[in-house]
ROPA-527155 format. One record per atom (N, C-alpha, C): atom name; residue number from 1; residue in three letters; z, y negated, x. Coordinates in nm, 4 decimals. Each point is the difference from the previous one (the first is absolute). Layout:
N
R  CA  NUM  ALA  Z  Y  X
...
END
This chain:
93
R  N  1  MET  1.0310  -3.1718  5.0265
R  CA  1  MET  0.0947  0.1020  -0.0424
R  C  1  MET  -0.0616  0.1389  0.0125
R  N  2  GLY  0.0694  0.0867  0.0677
R  CA  2  GLY  -0.0457  0.1365  0.0147
R  C  2  GLY  0.0783  0.0931  -0.0897
R  N  3  LEU  -0.0487  0.1184  -0.0110
R  CA  3  LEU  0.0700  0.1017  -0.0779
R  C  3  LEU  0.0995  0.0727  0.0891
R  N  4  VAL  0.1122  0.0346  -0.0570
R  CA  4  VAL  0.1003  0.0776  0.0710
R  C  4  VAL  -0.0324  0.1478  -0.0198
R  N  5  THR  0.0034  0.0774  0.1081
R  CA  5  THR  -0.0258  0.1428  -0.0087
R  C  5  THR  0.1204  0.0697  -0.0621
R  N  6  ASP  -0.0254  0.0816  -0.0984
R  CA  6  ASP  0.1062  0.0760  -0.0663
R  C  6  ASP  -0.0455  0.1456  -0.0042
R  N  7  GLU  0.0364  0.0755  0.1049
R  CA  7  GLU  -0.0444  0.1389  0.0109
R  C  7  GLU  0.0484  0.0853  -0.1161
R  N  8  GLU  0.1197  -0.0244  -0.0458
R  CA  8  GLU  0.0541  0.0797  -0.1107
R  C  8  GLU  -0.0825  -0.0213  -0.1267
R  N  9  GLU  -0.0373  -0.1234  -0.0267
R  CA  9  GLU  -0.0818  -0.0307  -0.1177
R  C  9  GLU  -0.1413  0.0582  0.0159
R  N  10  ALA  -0.0562  -0.0126  0.1200
R  CA  10  ALA  -0.1326  0.0559  0.0260
R  C  10  ALA  0.0011  0.1511  -0.0195
R  N  11  LEU  0.1004  0.0648  0.0536
R  CA  11  LEU  0.0115  0.1449  -0.0137
R  C  11  LEU  0.0069  0.0393  -0.1471
R  N  12  LYS  0.0766  -0.0736  -0.0782
R  CA  12  LYS  0.0131  0.0291  -0.1433
R  C  12  LYS  -0.1370  -0.0019  -0.0677
R  N  13  TRP  -0.0815  -0.1017  0.0300
R  CA  13  TRP  -0.1305  -0.0128  -0.0652
R  C  13  TRP  -0.1013  0.1011  0.0536
R  N  14  PHE  0.0040  0.0276  0.1301
R  CA  14  PHE  -0.0887  0.1036  0.0536
R  C  14  PHE  0.0345  0.1351  -0.0620
R  N  15  GLN  0.1295  0.0299  -0.0121
R  CA  15  GLN  0.0447  0.1270  -0.0588
R  C  15  GLN  -0.0473  0.0107  -0.1447
R  N  16  LYS  0.0163  -0.1076  -0.0752
R  CA  16  LYS  -0.0404  0.0010  -0.1410
R  C  16  LYS  -0.1507  0.0232  -0.0129
R  N  17  ALA  -0.0780  -0.0712  0.0813
R  CA  17  ALA  -0.1455  0.0155  -0.0046
R  C  17  ALA  -0.0419  0.1395  0.0458
R  N  18  ALA  0.0624  0.0500  0.1064
R  CA  18  ALA  -0.0339  0.1324  0.0525
R  C  18  ALA  0.0308  0.1084  -0.1024
R  N  19  GLU  0.1141  -0.0088  -0.0633
R  CA  19  GLU  0.0367  0.0987  -0.1012
R  C  19  GLU  -0.0916  -0.0085  -0.1217
R  N  20  GLY  -0.0592  -0.1178  -0.0212
R  CA  20  GLY  -0.0961  -0.0175  -0.1088
R  C  20  GLY  -0.1404  0.0460  0.0359
R  N  21  GLY  -0.0186  0.0495  0.1233
R  CA  21  GLY  -0.1282  0.0558  0.0396
R  C  21  GLY  -0.0887  -0.0919  0.0820
R  N  22  ASP  0.0506  -0.1157  0.0419
R  CA  22  ASP  -0.0801  -0.0919  0.0812
R  C  22  ASP  -0.0132  0.0543  0.1425
R  N  23  ALA  -0.1220  0.0401  0.0373
R  CA  23  ALA  -0.0228  0.0642  0.1296
R  C  23  ALA  0.0299  -0.0935  0.1165
R  N  24  SER  -0.0295  -0.1280  -0.0142
R  CA  24  SER  0.0276  -0.0953  0.1076
R  C  24  SER  0.1511  -0.0126  0.0245
R  N  25  ALA  0.0766  -0.0045  -0.1057
R  CA  25  ALA  0.1458  -0.0074  0.0124
R  C  25  ALA  0.0545  0.1303  0.0597
R  N  26  GLN  -0.0582  0.1119  -0.0378
R  CA  26  GLN  0.0414  0.1281  0.0569
R  C  26  GLN  -0.0242  0.0017  0.1507
R  N  27  ASP  -0.1156  -0.0519  0.0408
R  CA  27  ASP  -0.0312  -0.0083  0.1421
R  C  27  ASP  0.0992  -0.0903  0.0726
R  N  28  ARG  0.0328  -0.1134  -0.0596
R  CA  28  ARG  0.0961  -0.0920  0.0625
R  C  28  ARG  0.1363  0.0650  0.0151
R  N  29  LEU  0.0412  0.0791  -0.0990
R  CA  29  LEU  0.1270  0.0715  0.0120
R  C  29  LEU  -0.0075  0.1057  0.1096
R  N  30  GLY  -0.1142  0.0661  0.0121
R  CA  30  GLY  -0.0181  0.0947  0.1102
R  C  30  GLY  0.0191  -0.0690  0.1341
R  N  31  ASP  -0.0625  -0.1164  0.0161
R  CA  31  ASP  0.0173  -0.0786  0.1230
R  C  31  ASP  0.1462  -0.0381  0.0216
R  N  32  ALA  0.0642  -0.0448  -0.1066
R  CA  32  ALA  0.1391  -0.0455  0.0106
R  C  32  ALA  0.0929  0.1137  0.0426
R  N  33  TYR  -0.0195  0.1190  -0.0574
R  CA  33  TYR  0.0837  0.1139  0.0380
R  C  33  TYR  -0.0358  0.0512  0.1399
R  N  34  GLU  -0.1260  -0.0106  0.0382
R  CA  34  GLU  -0.0391  0.0457  0.1329
R  C  34  GLU  0.0569  -0.0915  0.1088
R  N  35  ASP  0.0004  -0.1287  -0.0244
R  CA  35  ASP  0.0387  -0.0971  0.1025
R  C  35  ASP  0.1385  -0.0612  -0.0188
R  N  36  GLY  0.0652  0.0308  -0.1115
R  CA  36  GLY  0.1321  -0.0570  -0.0249
R  C  36  GLY  -0.0053  -0.1452  -0.0419
R  N  37  HIS  -0.1005  -0.0375  -0.0794
R  CA  37  HIS  -0.0114  -0.1364  -0.0509
R  C  37  HIS  0.0663  -0.0131  -0.1369
R  N  38  LEU  0.0095  -0.1219  -0.0466
R  CA  38  LEU  0.0575  -0.0323  -0.1315
R  C  38  LEU  0.1441  0.0498  -0.0133
R  N  39  GLY  0.0693  0.0066  0.1119
R  CA  39  GLY  0.1397  0.0412  -0.0018
R  C  39  GLY  0.0207  0.1498  -0.0130
R  N  40  LEU  -0.1071  0.0778  0.0100
R  CA  40  LEU  0.0103  0.1456  -0.0140
R  C  40  LEU  0.0236  0.0658  0.1354
R  N  41  LYS  0.0671  0.1132  -0.0032
R  CA  41  LYS  0.0131  0.0830  0.1197
R  C  41  LYS  -0.1277  0.0829  0.0123
R  N  42  ILE  -0.0399  0.0276  0.1218
R  CA  42  ILE  -0.1179  0.0830  0.0224
R  C  42  ILE  0.0235  0.1373  -0.0620
R  N  43  ASP  -0.0976  0.0428  -0.0804
R  CA  43  ASP  0.0053  0.1319  -0.0629
R  C  43  ASP  -0.1441  0.0486  -0.0106
R  N  44  LEU  -0.0415  0.0820  0.0954
R  CA  44  LEU  -0.1393  0.0430  0.0063
R  C  44  LEU  -0.0397  0.0909  -0.1159
R  N  45  GLU  0.0943  0.0741  -0.0535
R  CA  45  GLU  -0.0293  0.0863  -0.1144
R  C  45  GLU  -0.0366  -0.0840  -0.1229
R  N  46  ILE  0.0764  -0.1048  -0.0244
R  CA  46  ILE  -0.0298  -0.0881  -0.1139
R  C  46  ILE  -0.1266  -0.0802  0.0279
R  N  47  ALA  -0.0178  -0.0438  0.1255
R  CA  47  ALA  -0.1229  -0.0722  0.0360
R  C  47  ALA  -0.1219  0.0864  -0.0310
R  N  48  LEU  0.0044  0.1250  0.0403
R  CA  48  LEU  -0.1109  0.0918  -0.0240
R  C  48  LEU  -0.0258  0.0168  -0.1494
R  N  49  MET  0.1050  0.0124  -0.0779
R  CA  49  MET  -0.0153  0.0150  -0.1448
R  C  49  MET  -0.0770  -0.1195  -0.0576
R  N  50  TRP  0.0402  -0.1223  0.0406
R  CA  50  TRP  -0.0662  -0.1195  -0.0529
R  C  50  TRP  -0.1428  -0.0113  0.0509
R  N  51  PHE  -0.0239  0.0326  0.1264
R  CA  51  PHE  -0.1362  -0.0043  0.0527
R  C  51  PHE  -0.0900  0.0979  -0.0760
R  N  52  LYS  0.0514  0.1201  -0.0294
R  CA  52  LYS  -0.0801  0.0980  -0.0732
R  C  52  LYS  -0.0339  -0.0503  -0.1398
R  N  53  LYS  0.0982  -0.0554  -0.0700
R  CA  53  LYS  -0.0255  -0.0534  -0.1343
R  C  53  LYS  -0.1047  -0.1113  0.0061
R  N  54  ALA  0.0157  -0.0892  0.0973
R  CA  54  ALA  -0.0931  -0.1119  0.0134
R  C  54  ALA  -0.1398  0.0488  0.0350
R  N  55  ALA  -0.0083  0.0958  0.0919
R  CA  55  ALA  -0.1301  0.0532  0.0409
R  C  55  ALA  -0.0697  0.0684  -0.1169
R  N  56  GLU  0.0756  0.0778  -0.0755
R  CA  56  GLU  -0.0570  0.0669  -0.1168
R  C  56  GLU  -0.0430  -0.1010  -0.1059
R  N  57  GLY  0.0643  -0.1176  -0.0001
R  CA  57  GLY  -0.0363  -0.1066  -0.0921
R  C  57  GLY  -0.1133  -0.0881  0.0505
R  N  58  GLY  -0.0549  0.0338  0.1181
R  CA  58  GLY  -0.1161  -0.0704  0.0506
R  C  58  GLY  0.0265  -0.1113  0.0995
R  N  59  ASP  0.1242  -0.0155  0.0457
R  CA  59  ASP  0.0296  -0.1059  0.0962
R  C  59  ASP  -0.0572  0.0368  0.1377
R  N  60  GLY  -0.0903  -0.0829  0.0510
R  CA  60  GLY  -0.0685  0.0273  0.1259
R  C  60  GLY  0.0919  0.0044  0.1207
R  N  61  HIS  0.0982  -0.0901  0.0035
R  CA  61  HIS  0.0920  0.0012  0.1139
R  C  61  HIS  0.0821  0.1281  0.0012
R  N  62  ALA  0.0468  0.0424  -0.1150
R  CA  62  ALA  0.0790  0.1228  -0.0074
R  C  62  ALA  -0.0852  0.1213  0.0392
R  N  63  GLN  -0.1263  0.0005  -0.0400
R  CA  63  GLN  -0.0888  0.1086  0.0388
R  C  63  GLN  -0.0180  0.0021  0.1515
R  N  64  TRP  -0.0183  -0.1179  0.0587
R  CA  64  TRP  -0.0114  -0.0114  0.1453
R  C  64  TRP  0.1279  0.0489  0.0669
R  N  65  ARG  0.1168  -0.0403  -0.0541
R  CA  65  ARG  0.1284  0.0371  0.0603
R  C  65  ARG  0.0207  0.1506  -0.0047
R  N  66  LEU  -0.0369  0.0632  -0.1111
R  CA  66  LEU  0.0121  0.1463  -0.0079
R  C  66  LEU  -0.0944  0.0683  0.0987
R  N  67  ALA  -0.1223  -0.0501  0.0126
R  CA  67  ALA  -0.0935  0.0565  0.0974
R  C  67  ALA  0.0598  -0.0086  0.1399
R  N  68  GLU  0.0559  -0.1152  0.0344
R  CA  68  GLU  0.0639  -0.0180  0.1306
R  C  68  GLU  0.1174  0.0971  0.0173
R  N  69  ALA  0.0799  0.0123  -0.1045
R  CA  69  ALA  0.1176  0.0864  0.0074
R  C  69  ALA  -0.0405  0.1456  0.0233
R  N  70  TYR  -0.1048  0.0453  -0.0688
R  CA  70  TYR  -0.0464  0.1370  0.0205
R  C  70  TYR  -0.0653  0.0172  0.1370
R  N  71  GLU  -0.0696  -0.1018  0.0488
R  CA  71  GLU  -0.0628  0.0091  0.1326
R  C  71  GLU  0.1043  0.0075  0.1110
R  N  72  GLU  0.1074  -0.0768  -0.0147
R  CA  72  GLU  0.0991  -0.0138  0.1065
R  C  72  GLU  0.1273  0.0822  -0.0221
R  N  73  GLY  0.0115  0.0636  -0.1168
R  CA  73  GLY  0.1222  0.0742  -0.0300
R  C  73  GLY  0.1179  -0.0932  -0.0216
R  N  74  GLU  -0.0223  -0.1073  -0.0746
R  CA  74  GLU  0.1043  -0.0999  -0.0257
R  C  74  GLU  0.0565  0.0161  -0.1410
R  N  75  LEU  0.1041  -0.0745  -0.0284
R  CA  75  LEU  0.0665  0.0001  -0.1313
R  C  75  LEU  0.0499  0.1385  -0.0393
R  N  76  GLY  0.0275  0.0828  0.0985
R  CA  76  GLY  0.0499  0.1341  -0.0263
R  C  76  GLY  -0.1085  0.0996  -0.0367
R  N  77  LEU  -0.1263  -0.0411  0.0119
R  CA  77  LEU  -0.1112  0.0891  -0.0334
R  C  77  LEU  -0.0472  0.0746  0.1239
R  N  78  PRO  -0.0467  0.1224  -0.0196
R  CA  78  PRO  -0.0618  0.0704  0.1129
R  C  78  PRO  -0.1391  -0.0588  0.0242
R  N  79  THR  -0.0492  0.0137  0.1201
R  CA  79  THR  -0.1373  -0.0415  0.0280
R  C  79  THR  -0.0935  0.0885  -0.0818
R  N  80  ASP  -0.0909  -0.0644  -0.0731
R  CA  80  ASP  -0.0933  0.0736  -0.0854
R  C  80  ASP  -0.1276  -0.0825  -0.0086
R  N  81  MET  -0.0971  0.0334  0.0856
R  CA  81  MET  -0.1222  -0.0789  0.0071
R  C  81  MET  -0.0835  0.0100  -0.1271
R  N  82  LYS  0.0075  0.1113  -0.0710
R  CA  82  LYS  -0.0745  0.0140  -0.1258
R  C  82  LYS  0.0522  -0.1008  -0.1031
R  N  83  LYS  0.1322  -0.0101  -0.0142
R  CA  83  LYS  0.0572  -0.0952  -0.0945
R  C  83  LYS  -0.0230  -0.1435  0.0471
R  N  84  ALA  0.0054  -0.0208  0.1312
R  CA  84  ALA  -0.0277  -0.1337  0.0537
R  C  84  ALA  -0.1411  -0.0426  -0.0384
R  N  85  LEU  -0.0947  0.0901  0.0137
R  CA  85  LEU  -0.1384  -0.0305  -0.0339
R  C  85  LEU  -0.0154  -0.0248  -0.1501
R  N  86  GLN  0.0708  0.0771  -0.0815
R  CA  86  GLN  -0.0069  -0.0210  -0.1451
R  C  86  GLN  0.0464  -0.1414  -0.0352
R  N  87  TRP  0.1096  -0.0454  0.0625
R  CA  87  TRP  0.0500  -0.1344  -0.0300
R  C  87  TRP  -0.0898  -0.1076  0.0603
R  N  88  ARG  -0.0609  0.0263  0.1153
R  CA  88  ARG  -0.0954  -0.0956  0.0587
R  C  88  ARG  -0.1194  -0.0160  -0.0937
R  N  89  THR  -0.0474  0.1130  -0.0522
R  CA  89  THR  -0.1139  -0.0023  -0.0912
R  C  89  THR  0.0346  -0.0761  -0.1275
R  N  90  ALA  0.1202  0.0215  -0.0523
R  CA  90  ALA  0.0437  -0.0707  -0.1204
R  C  90  ALA  0.0083  -0.1487  0.0269
R  N  91  GLU  0.0482  -0.0368  0.1183
R  CA  91  GLU  0.0155  -0.1404  0.0363
R  C  91  GLU  -0.1351  -0.0719  0.0046
R  N  92  GLU  -0.1047  0.0710  0.0394
R  CA  92  GLU  -0.1306  -0.0610  0.0173
R  C  92  GLU  -0.0766  -0.0135  -0.1307
R  N  93  ARG  0.0488  0.0580  -0.1070
R  CA  93  ARG  -0.0699  -0.0087  -0.1296
R  C  93  ARG  0.0144  -0.1352  -0.0617
END
């Protein structure tokens, strides 16, 4: 017996955890909004908001994603190598 995927239920729990300050859940919501997962429409502004919260909370993947976004000018951010380096440095700690 396998588990049935329930994106709506998963989204509910990720949202609850993210709003409670869980950096990993915040990062997952950033991914979901960036890629349109969990039944969400792509929204790069909201994705960026969640990635920033997660990165500030110490999530390594979110820190990496912000560094990439600043290096490449993604997620609506301008290219900013200084900020990219700051997030790379944070990721390596």
